[in-house]
N, C-alpha and C positions, 0 to 999 in steps of 0.2 A: 775849372772854377775853384776847386779846392786848393789847387796850387797857387792860383792868383791870390786867394785869401791869405795863404801862408806867406806869400811874398809881401802882401800889404802889411801884415802884422810885423814881419821882419824889418820892413823899411820904415814903419811908423810906431815903433815900440813906445816912445815917449808920449806920443799923442794918445795912444790906446790906454796907457797907464793913467793918464790924466782923466780920460773918460771913465775909466773904472773907479777911480777915486771919487770923482764927482757923483757917479751913480751910487756908490756906497754911501756917500754923505747924504745924498737925496733920500735913500732908503732909511738911514738912521734918523734924518730929520722928520720924515713922514711917520716913522714908528714913534718918535718922540712926541709928535703932534697928537697921534692917536692915544698914546698913554696919557698925555696931559688932558685931552678931552674926556677920556674915560674917568680919570681921577676927579676932574671938575664936575662931571655929571654925577659921580658917586657922592661927592660932598653935597652937591645941590639936592639930590633926592634924599640923602640921609638927613640933612638939615630940615627939609620940608616935612619929612616923617616926624622928626622931633617936635616941630611946631604944631603939626596936626595932633600929635599925642598930647601935648600940653593943653590944646584947646578941646581935648576929648572928642576929636573927629577921628574916631578909631578906624573906620573903613578907609579913609584917605591915608591915614598913617600906615596902615597895613600895605596899601598899594605902593606908597613911596618906598617903604622899607624893602619890599620884594624887588622893586627895580634896583635899589641900591645894592642888594645882595647879588643880583645877577651881574651888575657892573663890577662888584668886588671879586667875582669869580673869573673875570676876564684874564686871559694869559697876559703876562708882562705887567699890566697895569694893576691887576688885582692883588690883594694881600689876604692871607688867612685870618690875620687879626681883625681886619675890617669885616670879613664874613662873620667871624665869631661875635664881635661886638654888636653888629647890626642884627644878627639873628637873635641875640639875647634881647635887644630892644623890641624886635618883632614879637618875641614870646611874651614880653611884658604887656604889649598892646593887646595881644590876643587874650591874655588872662584878664585884662581890664574889661574886655568886651565879651567875656565868657565864651570865647572860641577855643575850647580846650584842645581839640584835636590839632588845630593849627599851632597852638602853643607847644604841644608835644613834638610836632615836626621840627619847629624852630629850635627847641631845646636839644633834640636829638642831633641836630647839625652842630650845635655847640659842643656836645659831648664828643662827637667824632673828631673835632679839632683839638679840644682840651679835655681829655678823659679824666684828668686828675683834679679837676675843680669841683669841689663838693656842692657848690650852689646849684650847678646844673642838674646833678642827680637829685638833689632835694626838691627843686622845682618840678622836675619830672615826676617824682613820687606824688607830689600834691596834685598835679594835673591828671595823673592816672587815676587817683582817687576821685577826682571830680567827674571823670569819665566812667567811674564804677568799674575800674580794672585793678582790683587789689593785688593780684599776683605780680603784675608789672610794677605796681607801686612798691611792693615789698622788695622786689629785685633792685629797683633803683635806690631805695633807701639803704639796702645792705651794701651797695657799692659805695654810697656816701659814707656809711659807717666805717667801711674798710679803709677809707682815706683819712680818718681822724686819728691823730697821733696820740700816743700814751701821754706825752708831755702836755698836750692840750687838755686831756681828761684830768690829769693831776692839777693843772692850773685852775680849771673851773671848779674843781672840788674845794680847793683852797679859797678861791674867790667867793663862791656861793655859800660857803660854810655848811657843808652837808653833815656836819656833826654839831648838834646843839649842846649847850651846856645846861645841866640840870643839878639842882641841889639835892644831896642825899637826904632822905627822910628817915633813915634808920637811926634810932636814938643812940644805939651803942657806938656806931661809927661817928655820929655827929658829936658825941661827947668827947672823943679822943682826937678827932680830926675835923673840928668844926670849920665850916666854910669850904671844905674840900669839894671839888666838882669833878664829875666824870662825864665823858662824852656819850651821847646816845645816837645811834645810827638813824638816819632819816631816809627810809625807803630806798636803800642803796640799789642802784642798777646801773651797770655800765652803759646799757643802751639808752637809758634816760639821760645820762651825762653826755653821751655823744649827740643825742637829739637836741639837747640844750645848746650845744656848741653850734649845731647846724641851724636851729631855729630858736633864737634867744627869747622870743616872745611866747608867753604861756599859751595864748590862743592858737598860735601856729602849731605848737607841739600837740595840743589837744585835738586839733583838726586831723592831724596825721594819725594819731593813735586811735581816735574814734573811727576813722575810716578803715583802719586795719583790724579793729577789734573783731573777735570771732574765734580765732584760735587762742589757746591758753596763754602763750607768751605775750601776745599783743594785749589781751584783756588784763593780764596781770600788770603789764607796764602802764596801762591806762589807769588802773586802780592806784598804782604807786605814784603816778603823776599827781593825782588828786591828793593823795596822802602827803606827798612832799610839799605841794603848794599850801596845803592846810597848815603844816607845821612851820614852813617858812614865814607865811603871813602872820600866823599866830605869834611868832617870835619877832615880828617887826621887819622881816625881810621881804622885799618885792623884787620882781624882775627888772633888770636893767635893759631898756630898749636900745638897740643900736641904730635906730632911725634918727636922722637929724631933724630935730623939731625946734620950733621957736621956743625960747626960754619961757615965755609966759604960758604957752600951751603945755609945756612939759611940767611946769609947776602945778598947773590945774589938774593935769592927769594924775600926778602923784597924790594930790589931795583927795581926788576921787577914789584912788586905789586904797588909800588909808581908811577912808570913810566906809567903803563897802567891803573891805577885806574879809571881815568875819561874818558877813552876811551871805557870802557865797557858800552854797551847800556842798563843799568839797567832799566831806565824809559820806554824804548821801550818794553822791556821784560815784565815789569809790565802791560803796556797797553795791550799787547797781552793776558796776563793771564786774565785780566778783560773782554776783548772782547769775550773771550770764553763763558762768562756768560751774555753778554749784553742783549740778548733776554729774558733770564730767571732770571734776577737779582731779588733777593727776600730779600735783607737786606739793612739796612742803612749803613752797613760797606762797601758795594759795592760802594755806592755813595760817601762815605767819601774818599775812596781810589781814585775814579775817580776825586774828587775835588782836591786832593793833586796833581795829575798828571796835572790837568788843571793849577794849580798855577805855577808848574815848567815850563809849556809851556808859561807862561805869560798871560794866558787867565783867568783873574780874574772873568769876568762875568760868564764864564762857571763853574768856581769853586763855585761861589755863587749859581748858579742854581742847581748844584749837591747837595750842602748842603741843599737847600730848598726841593729838592726831598727826601733827606734822612729824613728830619723832617716830610714830608707828609707821607712817608712810615711807619716810626716808631717815633712818637713824644715823646716816652719815652726814647730814646737813648741819654743819656747825652753827650756822646763824640761828637755828631754832633754839639750841641750848643757850646761846648768848642772850637772845631775847627773853627766854624764860627766866634766866638769871636776873635780868633787869626787873621783870615782873615780881619775882620773889623778893627782891630787895625793896622795890618801890611800893608795891601794893600788898604783898602777903606778909611783910615783916619777918622774913625767914632767911637770914644771912647764911645760915649753914647750907640750906638748899641752893641758894644763889652761888655759893662757892663750889658746890658739887657740879652745878650746871656749867659754870665757867670752866672748870677742869675738863668736863666732857667736851665743851666746845674746842678747847685747845687740843684735846686728844684727837679730835676729828679734823682739825685744821690748825697745825702748829704755827702757821704764819698769820693767824688772826690777831693782829696787834691790839685791837680794842679789848679783846678777851683777856690778854695778858695784863693790860693796864688796869682793867676793873678788878681782876683777881688780886693783883698786888695791893690795890687800895683796900679791898675787903679784908684781906689777910691782916694788914696793918690795923685796920679799924676794929677788927673783932679779936685782936690779940692772938692771931694765928702765927704760923711759922714765918719769922722775919727773914730767915735765909731764903725761903721760897719766894717771899715777897720781893726781895732784892733781885732774885733771878728773873722774875716776871717783868720788873721794871727794865732790866737790861735787855730782855727779849723784845720788849716793845720798841725800845730805841734801835735795836739791831734791825728789826723788821722795817720800821718806818722812822728814820732819823728826823723827819720833818713833822712828827706827831707833837705839835706844840703844847697840847694839854699836859703831856707827860712832864715836860720841863716846868710848867706852871705848878703842877702838883708836887714835884720834887722840891721846888723852891719853898712851897708852903710847909712841906714836911721837914725840910732842913731847918726851918725856923723854930721847930719844936725840939727842945733840948733832948728829950728821951730818944729821938730818932737820929739826931745829927751825927753822933759818934758812929752809930751802926752804918749809916749810909755812906759816910766818908771813909769808912774803914776798908 
């Protein structure tokens, strides 16, 4: 029988080839039909899910998206991008319907497909917090932080103006350099900058930090968030929402923000965040934040004491000397002590551009060493060539005849 089959194949090769080709074409056609059907069904259930989501029929939307995800995972017809996009939609539906655990599962699927997208890690952190799982939330947030670039941080610092301008109140400096301005740090924190990139809206940042509050770094960041928002709104800056809103609604929202901006007890909230750690305060940052709140209350003595405590706790922390120098200049009318503290700040952090900048201005304004002042201006520009206030100040100084020859020499 085997020999007969071989003879048949040998004598009918052309016919057999035709049968094989036709069979192959039939298989390809069948596979193509199956792929088309799966893709059609995927689009159908995906679209149904979107419609149910729009109508706030969340259970039906979840059901449709789950079917769509299964279809998107089919061999040949499925695509990872479809699984990712539909899983994210599923997560959004679950969040809208308060199904946090299902949202976490859907977002985890997204992370497995695209681990370098910060939005998935950020949403995961939020949902872990809703599930009261702060450790997993911190882990997800740290992953998101690690994906934020330095360029993005620098860009948002420029855009959000984390350095406010203030008029000097020292009469000696004002007499010689009237109108000169110097920058004041606004609760600087790289984590806060990263969080602002991940969550542009204030309420979103507050939710995350309040959920993580308990350990010292998180509580300090929460206090700094309130302090930063207080200063930004006090100076006329408000958050820019990235949500697409109708123009009329957006204008109404901005008006409400302006109207209520100073009524929000940000400083009281910051004080509460710090009081959570008052017994176990273990950093100079805690005392720096406490000092800022003391200044806002008008208690300069308490602010000075807090800065001194910060120095006692960590004499290497340059920011404390810098902040104390500002206090000496603005509130204590003691430029000599301000100069001393700025020099201490630079001694402990030679790359602290703002300390070089302020020291240069104080030296000029108080009739100090002009050679040293020129050195500190140069250092400021070397450290941060984009420090725009330096160029502004130099322009003002160049307009004064007694300094022009020296600075251009």
